[in-house]
C-alpha positions as CSV (number, residue, x, y, z in Angstrom):
1,M,-10.4,-20.8,-20.4
2,P,-12.2,-17.9,-18.7
3,K,-10.5,-14.7,-18.2
4,V,-10.3,-12.3,-15.4
5,H,-9.1,-8.4,-15.1
6,I,-8.3,-6.8,-11.7
7,R,-7.7,-3.3,-11.6
8,T,-6.2,-2.1,-8.0
9,Y,-6.8,1.3,-6.5
10,G,-4.7,2.4,-3.2
11,C,-2.0,1.2,-1.2
12,Q,0.4,-1.3,-1.2
13,M,-1.9,-3.5,1.0
14,N,-4.5,-3.4,-2.1
15,E,-2.0,-4.5,-4.5
16,R,-1.2,-7.2,-2.0
17,D,-4.9,-8.3,-1.6
18,S,-5.5,-8.5,-5.4
19,E,-2.2,-10.5,-5.9
20,Q,-4.0,-13.1,-3.3
21,V,-7.4,-12.8,-5.2
22,A,-5.4,-13.1,-8.8
23,R,-3.5,-16.5,-7.4
24,M,-7.2,-18.0,-6.5
25,F,-8.3,-17.5,-10.1
26,T,-5.5,-19.0,-11.4
27,E,-5.5,-21.8,-9.3
28,G,-9.6,-22.0,-10.7
29,G,-8.7,-22.3,-14.2
30,Y,-8.7,-18.7,-15.0
31,T,-6.3,-16.3,-16.9
32,V,-5.3,-13.1,-15.6
33,T,-5.5,-10.8,-18.6
34,A,-4.6,-6.8,-18.7
35,E,-7.1,-6.0,-21.4
36,E,-10.5,-5.7,-19.7
37,A,-12.4,-6.1,-23.5
38,D,-11.2,-9.8,-23.5
39,A,-12.4,-10.7,-19.4
40,D,-15.1,-12.7,-18.6
41,A,-15.0,-11.3,-15.0
42,I,-13.9,-7.5,-14.3
43,L,-12.9,-6.5,-10.8
44,I,-12.1,-3.5,-9.1
45,N,-10.0,-3.4,-5.5
46,T,-10.8,-0.2,-4.1
47,C,-9.6,2.4,-1.6
48,S,-11.8,4.7,0.9
49,V,-8.9,6.8,2.3
50,R,-9.7,9.7,0.1
51,D,-13.2,10.5,-2.0
52,Q,-11.2,10.6,-5.1
53,A,-10.2,7.1,-5.0
54,E,-13.8,6.4,-4.5
55,Q,-15.2,8.3,-7.3
56,K,-12.1,7.1,-9.9
57,A,-13.4,3.5,-9.3
58,L,-17.4,4.1,-9.3
59,G,-16.4,6.2,-12.7
60,K,-14.2,3.2,-14.1
61,M,-16.8,0.6,-13.2
62,G,-19.4,2.6,-15.1
63,L,-17.5,2.8,-18.0
64,M,-16.4,-0.8,-18.2
65,G,-19.8,-1.6,-18.0
66,A,-19.9,-1.1,-21.8
67,H,-18.4,-4.3,-22.3
68,R,-21.8,-6.4,-21.9
69,R,-22.4,-5.2,-24.9
70,K,-20.4,-7.7,-26.7
71,K,-20.0,-10.1,-23.7
72,P,-23.3,-10.4,-22.1
73,H,-21.9,-12.9,-19.6
74,V,-19.4,-10.8,-18.1
75,V,-19.2,-10.8,-14.2
76,Y,-18.5,-7.2,-12.3
77,G,-17.3,-7.1,-9.0
78,F,-15.9,-4.5,-6.5
79,M,-13.5,-5.7,-3.8
80,G,-12.1,-4.0,-0.5
81,C,-12.3,-0.8,1.3
82,M,-15.0,0.9,-0.4
83,A,-17.0,-2.2,-1.1
84,Q,-16.8,-2.6,2.6
85,S,-17.9,0.9,3.5
86,R,-20.9,1.1,0.6
87,G,-21.9,-2.3,0.6
88,E,-25.3,-3.0,-1.0
89,E,-25.4,1.1,-1.8
90,L,-22.9,0.0,-4.6
91,F,-25.8,-1.9,-6.5
92,E,-28.0,1.3,-6.6
93,R,-25.1,3.5,-8.1
94,V,-23.8,0.5,-10.7
95,P,-26.9,-1.1,-12.3
96,H,-24.7,-4.1,-13.9
97,L,-22.9,-4.7,-10.6
98,D,-23.0,-8.2,-9.6
99,V,-20.5,-9.0,-6.7
100,V,-19.4,-6.5,-3.6
101,V,-16.9,-8.2,-1.2
102,G,-15.2,-6.7,1.7
103,T,-12.0,-6.7,3.3
104,Q,-12.1,-9.8,5.1
105,K,-13.6,-11.6,2.4
106,Y,-11.1,-11.8,-0.4
107,H,-10.7,-15.6,0.0
108,K,-14.7,-15.7,-1.4
109,V,-14.1,-13.5,-4.2
110,F,-13.6,-16.5,-6.8
111,E,-15.9,-18.4,-5.1
112,Y,-18.8,-15.8,-5.6
113,V,-17.5,-14.7,-9.2
114,D,-17.2,-18.2,-10.8
115,T,-20.5,-19.4,-9.5
116,I,-22.4,-16.6,-11.2
117,L,-20.0,-16.8,-14.8
118,Q,-20.6,-20.5,-14.7
119,R,-24.6,-20.1,-14.2
120,R,-24.8,-17.4,-17.0
121,L,-22.6,-19.8,-19.4
122,E,-24.8,-22.5,-18.9
123,T,-28.2,-21.0,-19.1
124,R,-26.7,-18.9,-22.1
125,M,-26.7,-22.0,-24.2
126,D,-30.4,-22.6,-24.0
127,D,-31.8,-19.1,-24.0
128,P,-29.4,-15.8,-24.4
129,A,-32.1,-13.6,-22.6
130,W,-31.1,-15.7,-19.5
131,S,-27.4,-14.5,-19.9
132,L,-27.6,-11.5,-17.6
133,I,-29.2,-13.3,-15.1
134,G,-27.2,-14.4,-11.8
135,T,-27.6,-14.1,-7.8
136,N,-26.1,-11.0,-6.8
137,V,-23.4,-11.3,-3.9
138,C,-22.6,-8.7,-1.2
139,D,-20.7,-9.7,1.5
140,T,-19.1,-7.5,3.7
141,A,-19.4,-9.4,7.3
142,E,-16.2,-9.9,9.4
143,E,-14.5,-13.2,9.4
144,E,-12.1,-14.4,12.5
145,G,-8.9,-15.4,10.7
146,S,-9.2,-13.7,7.5
147,Q,-5.7,-12.1,7.8
148,N,-4.4,-15.8,7.6
149,A,-5.7,-15.8,3.8
150,I,-3.3,-13.6,2.4
151,R,-0.6,-15.7,2.2
152,D,-0.1,-16.8,-1.6
153,H,1.8,-15.2,-4.2
154,I,1.6,-15.5,-8.4
155,P,4.9,-17.0,-9.4
156,K,6.7,-14.6,-11.7
157,D,10.1,-14.9,-13.8
158,L,12.4,-12.3,-12.6
159,Q,10.8,-11.4,-9.5
160,A,13.2,-9.3,-6.9
161,T,10.9,-8.0,-4.4
162,A,7.4,-8.9,-3.0
163,F,4.8,-7.6,-0.3
164,V,3.9,-9.8,2.4
165,S,0.8,-9.1,4.7
166,I,1.6,-9.4,8.5
167,M,-1.9,-8.2,9.6
168,Q,-5.0,-6.7,9.1
169,G,-7.2,-3.8,10.5
170,C,-6.3,-1.0,13.0
171,N,-7.3,0.3,16.4
172,M,-6.3,3.8,16.2
173,R,-9.6,5.6,15.5
174,C,-7.8,8.6,14.0
175,S,-10.5,11.2,13.7
176,F,-9.9,11.4,9.7
177,C,-9.7,7.9,8.9
178,I,-12.2,5.3,7.9
179,V,-9.8,2.1,7.8
180,P,-10.7,0.9,11.2
181,D,-14.3,0.6,9.7
182,T,-13.3,-0.8,6.4
183,R,-10.3,-3.1,7.5
184,G,-11.7,-3.9,11.3
185,K,-9.5,-4.6,14.3
186,E,-5.7,-5.3,14.7
187,R,-5.4,-9.1,13.8
188,G,-1.9,-10.4,13.3
189,R,-0.4,-13.4,11.6
190,P,1.6,-16.1,13.5
191,I,5.5,-15.2,13.1
192,Q,6.4,-18.8,12.0
193,D,3.5,-18.3,9.1
194,I,4.9,-15.3,7.8
195,V,8.5,-16.7,8.1
196,E,7.6,-19.7,6.0
197,E,5.8,-17.4,3.6
198,V,9.3,-15.5,3.1
199,K,11.1,-18.5,2.7
200,R,9.1,-19.6,-0.4
201,L,9.7,-16.3,-1.5
202,A,13.4,-16.5,-1.1
203,D,13.5,-19.8,-2.6
204,R,11.7,-18.3,-5.9
205,G,14.5,-15.8,-6.4
206,V,13.0,-12.8,-4.2
207,R,15.7,-10.9,-2.4
208,E,13.7,-7.9,-0.8
209,I,10.7,-8.1,0.9
210,T,8.5,-5.6,2.3
211,L,5.9,-6.3,5.6
212,L,3.0,-4.8,5.2
213,G,0.4,-3.7,8.3
214,Q,-2.1,-0.9,8.5
215,I,-0.1,0.0,11.5
216,V,3.0,-2.4,10.8
217,N,4.9,-1.6,14.2
218,L,2.0,-2.3,16.2
219,Y,1.6,-5.8,14.9
220,G,0.8,-8.4,17.3
221,R,0.6,-6.4,20.3
222,T,-2.4,-7.7,21.8
223,E,-2.2,-11.1,20.3
224,F,1.7,-11.9,21.4
225,P,3.9,-11.5,24.3
226,K,6.9,-9.5,24.6
227,V,10.5,-11.3,24.7
228,E,13.6,-10.0,26.6
229,G,11.8,-6.7,25.8
230,K,11.2,-6.9,22.4
231,S,8.0,-6.3,20.6
232,P,6.3,-8.9,18.5
233,F,7.3,-6.5,15.4
234,V,10.5,-6.5,16.4
235,Q,10.7,-10.6,17.3
236,L,9.2,-10.7,13.6
237,L,12.0,-8.5,11.7
238,E,14.8,-10.5,13.8
239,A,13.1,-13.9,12.5
240,V,12.7,-12.8,8.8
241,H,16.3,-11.1,9.0
242,D,17.3,-14.8,9.4
243,V,16.0,-16.3,6.4
244,R,18.7,-17.1,3.8
245,G,18.4,-15.4,0.4
246,I,16.8,-12.4,1.9
247,E,18.9,-9.4,1.5
248,R,16.6,-6.7,2.4
249,I,13.7,-5.8,4.7
250,R,11.4,-2.8,4.1
251,F,8.1,-2.4,6.2
252,T,5.3,0.4,5.9
253,S,3.6,2.3,7.4
254,P,4.6,2.8,11.3
255,H,3.1,4.7,13.6
256,P,5.0,7.1,16.2
257,I,3.0,5.4,19.0
258,G,4.7,1.8,18.3
259,Y,8.2,3.5,17.6
260,R,10.1,2.4,20.9
261,D,13.3,2.0,21.7
262,D,13.5,-1.9,20.6
263,L,12.5,-0.6,17.0
264,V,15.1,2.1,17.2
265,A,17.7,0.0,18.2
266,A,17.1,-2.9,15.7
267,F,18.5,-0.7,13.1
268,T,21.7,-0.7,14.9
269,Y,22.1,-4.7,14.9
270,L,20.0,-6.0,11.5
271,P,21.6,-4.8,8.3
272,K,19.3,-6.1,6.0
273,L,16.6,-3.6,7.0
274,C,16.9,-0.8,4.6
275,S,17.9,2.5,5.6
276,H,14.8,3.8,4.7
277,I,11.4,4.2,6.9
278,H,8.0,6.1,5.9
279,F,6.9,7.7,8.7
280,P,3.5,9.6,8.8
281,M,3.8,12.6,10.7
282,Q,0.2,14.0,9.4
283,S,0.7,17.4,11.3
284,G,3.2,19.8,12.7
285,S,1.0,21.4,14.9
286,D,0.2,19.8,18.5
287,R,-3.2,21.3,18.4
288,I,-4.3,20.0,15.0
289,L,-2.5,16.3,16.2
290,K,-4.9,16.4,19.1
291,L,-7.9,17.0,16.7
292,M,-6.8,14.2,14.6
293,R,-6.7,12.0,17.5
294,R,-3.2,11.3,17.0
295,P,-1.7,10.3,20.2
296,Y,2.0,12.0,20.1
297,K,3.0,15.6,19.8
298,N,4.9,17.2,17.4
299,E,8.4,17.2,19.2
300,K,7.9,13.3,20.1
301,F,7.6,12.6,16.4
302,V,10.7,14.6,15.9
303,E,12.5,13.1,18.9
304,I,12.1,9.5,17.3
305,C,13.4,10.8,14.0
306,E,16.6,12.3,15.5
307,K,17.1,8.5,17.2
308,M,16.6,6.5,14.2
309,K,19.1,9.2,12.4
310,A,21.5,8.3,15.0
311,A,20.9,4.8,15.2
312,R,21.2,4.4,11.3
313,P,23.4,7.4,9.9
314,G,22.1,8.5,6.5
315,I,18.5,6.9,6.7
316,A,16.1,8.6,4.3
317,I,12.8,9.4,6.0
318,T,9.8,10.0,4.2
319,T,6.5,10.7,5.3
320,D,2.5,11.6,4.8
321,I,0.9,15.1,5.9
322,I,-2.7,16.4,5.9
323,V,-3.2,19.7,4.9
324,G,-6.2,21.5,5.6
325,F,-7.5,19.8,8.5
326,P,-11.0,21.5,10.1
327,G,-9.7,24.3,12.1
328,E,-6.5,24.5,10.9
329,T,-5.2,28.0,10.8
330,E,-2.4,29.6,9.0
331,E,-0.3,29.4,12.5
332,D,-1.2,25.6,12.8
333,F,0.2,24.9,8.9
334,Q,3.3,27.1,9.4
335,A,4.2,24.6,12.3
336,T,3.9,21.8,9.7
337,V,6.0,23.6,7.4
338,D,8.7,24.3,10.3
339,T,8.8,20.7,11.0
340,V,9.1,19.7,7.3
341,K,12.3,21.9,7.1
342,R,13.7,20.9,10.2
343,L,13.8,17.3,9.5
344,E,14.3,17.7,5.7
345,F,12.5,14.7,4.7
346,D,13.3,13.0,1.8
347,N,10.0,13.0,0.5
348,A,6.6,13.4,1.5
349,F,3.3,12.6,0.4
350,V,1.0,15.7,1.0
351,F,-2.7,15.4,0.7
352,R,-5.3,17.9,1.2
353,Y,-7.8,16.6,3.7
354,S,-11.0,14.7,2.3
355,K,-14.3,14.2,4.5
356,R,-14.7,10.5,4.7
357,K,-18.3,8.9,5.8
358,D,-19.2,8.2,9.5
359,T,-15.7,9.9,10.5
360,P,-15.6,12.7,13.3
361,A,-13.5,14.8,11.6
362,A,-16.3,15.0,8.6
363,L,-18.8,16.6,11.5
364,M,-16.1,19.1,12.7
365,D,-16.7,22.9,12.6
366,G,-14.2,25.0,10.7
367,Q,-14.2,23.0,7.6
368,L,-12.0,24.7,5.0
369,E,-12.5,25.9,1.6
370,E,-11.0,23.9,-1.1
371,S,-9.1,26.8,-2.5
372,V,-7.4,27.2,1.1
373,K,-6.3,23.3,1.0
374,E,-4.8,23.7,-2.6
375,R,-2.9,26.6,-2.1
376,R,-1.2,25.0,1.4
377,N,-0.9,21.8,-0.6
378,Q,1.1,23.7,-3.3
379,E,3.2,25.6,-0.8
380,L,4.2,22.8,1.2
381,L,4.9,20.4,-1.8
382,A,7.2,23.4,-3.1
383,V,9.5,23.0,0.5
384,V,9.3,19.0,0.2
385,D,10.1,18.8,-3.5
386,S,13.1,21.2,-2.8
387,F,14.9,18.7,-0.3
388,A,14.3,16.2,-2.4
389,R,15.7,17.3,-5.4
390,A,18.6,18.6,-3.2
391,K,19.2,15.2,-1.9
392,H,18.8,13.3,-5.4
393,E,21.1,16.0,-6.8
394,A,24.1,15.0,-3.9
395,L,24.1,11.5,-5.1
396,V,25.4,12.5,-8.8
397,G,28.8,11.2,-8.7
398,T,28.6,8.6,-6.0
399,V,28.2,4.9,-6.5
400,Q,24.8,3.5,-4.8
401,Q,24.2,-0.3,-4.0
402,V,21.0,-1.1,-6.2
403,L,18.7,-3.9,-6.0
404,C,18.0,-4.7,-9.9
405,E,14.1,-5.2,-9.9
406,G,13.9,-5.7,-13.5
407,V,12.6,-3.8,-16.5
408,S,11.7,-0.3,-16.0
409,K,7.9,0.6,-15.9
410,H,8.5,3.9,-18.1
411,N,11.1,2.7,-20.3
412,K,11.4,-1.1,-21.6
413,E,14.9,-0.4,-22.7
414,R,16.2,0.2,-19.4
415,L,16.2,-1.4,-16.2
416,H,15.2,-0.2,-12.7
417,G,16.2,-0.8,-8.9
418,R,16.4,1.0,-5.8
419,T,19.2,2.0,-3.2
420,P,18.9,1.2,0.7
421,Q,17.3,4.9,0.7
422,N,14.3,3.7,-1.6
423,K,15.9,6.4,-4.1
424,I,14.9,5.1,-7.6
425,L,18.0,4.5,-10.0
426,I,17.4,3.8,-13.9
427,F,20.3,2.1,-15.9
428,E,21.0,-0.4,-18.8
429,G,21.6,-3.9,-18.6
430,D,20.2,-7.7,-19.4
431,P,17.3,-7.9,-17.3
432,H,18.0,-11.9,-17.3
433,K,21.4,-11.6,-15.7
434,L,20.8,-8.7,-13.3
435,T,17.4,-8.9,-12.0
436,G,17.3,-9.8,-8.5
437,Q,21.4,-8.6,-8.0
438,I,22.6,-6.1,-6.0
439,L,24.8,-3.8,-8.3
440,D,27.3,-0.8,-7.8
441,I,25.8,2.0,-9.9
442,Q,27.8,4.8,-10.8
443,V,25.0,8.2,-10.7
444,E,25.7,10.4,-13.6
445,E,22.4,12.3,-13.7
446,S,19.4,13.4,-11.5
447,T,16.1,14.7,-13.2
448,G,15.0,15.8,-9.2
449,F,13.2,12.0,-8.2
450,T,14.8,9.8,-10.3
451,L,18.5,8.9,-10.9
452,Y,20.3,7.6,-13.8
453,G,23.7,5.6,-13.9
454,S,25.6,2.9,-14.9
455,V,26.7,-0.4,-13.8
456,I,30.5,-0.8,-12.5
């Protein structure tokens, strides 16, 4: 039985796409292995949001080429956003590469890899010199309906949570972002198909689902009608809310342009919606937001956050912020710091601006030195971390409802779960009895970003 190793870089959507690919390989008779040295096929699902992610994937693929010395038949492939963006160029960068598959062709990966592998194994029986011969494949073409191909999951024991892809693509064209080129235009799946996927997950014991989309709250806006003033996304939330067995619903990541009153109102009557939103701000400066082609002003972003806090008291808000965007002055940066202090985010991902291929921002005047970006990055992180630590510390001594997700990734002797506000909590217990259960946990300690406690 052949083995496949899949390594994933990037966002939760990439994780979900990799799971779909893994499911296709298992259905084709392969075993998924965590050990790259044991694999007959090695795949990397790539990210293009920042240059660092691309360089990491290229470096890792280069190193993994050494496995061909012992196993000459191994098939190597890139999938995902970098594959979509760079295409044929990757064969020049990585000589041992065999397969490059873009974001609309995940459902083709198994076919391409297995065909090459089987050809190599067959010819090798006659003449080992033929073991490296196989047709390279580069498929980055668009394909209608590709968003509907990400629908299957790998059955897991003791699975409490799952990601559900509801759409692909983005129409926004932010000046710093390569995603519209790597993921294509917005394409949503039918509500009923999504609900059926969620039902299957619930039947397997999943209790929390996270709806995924490049701009998730713009789901279906060009394809499906509003009903009684409710957007397709709110209609989807209501439909998923009705699925028996699902106790918690999350979604990521929304855009301010799609955060209308119907979505705010949903938090007042859909209790399964978790009290946490990840809401990318990007900058607190109106001037920089305009250069970024973000179609809102800082005050509008603040207004939406305040509406969410009123609709769901105690809600946690996290965000994404870019520092060092071309032309960003100290005044612009200070406007971002001021907004962070004003809104007191529970946490934030702070990124130094990185040039991306074929984006307008890469050609703008006023590109900043890396030293300036790094200084602003560290200054803003210090502000963000101060609020995050204080909010975690304030939970010590309280009782929190936590969905047990199973054994902790960093300590196999303990369990982990999350509060509705997405705070991670570590505790002791039997994973076979507690995974998938919503537990009352007495919080006893905070390390700043992780909570520790005991089951009551």
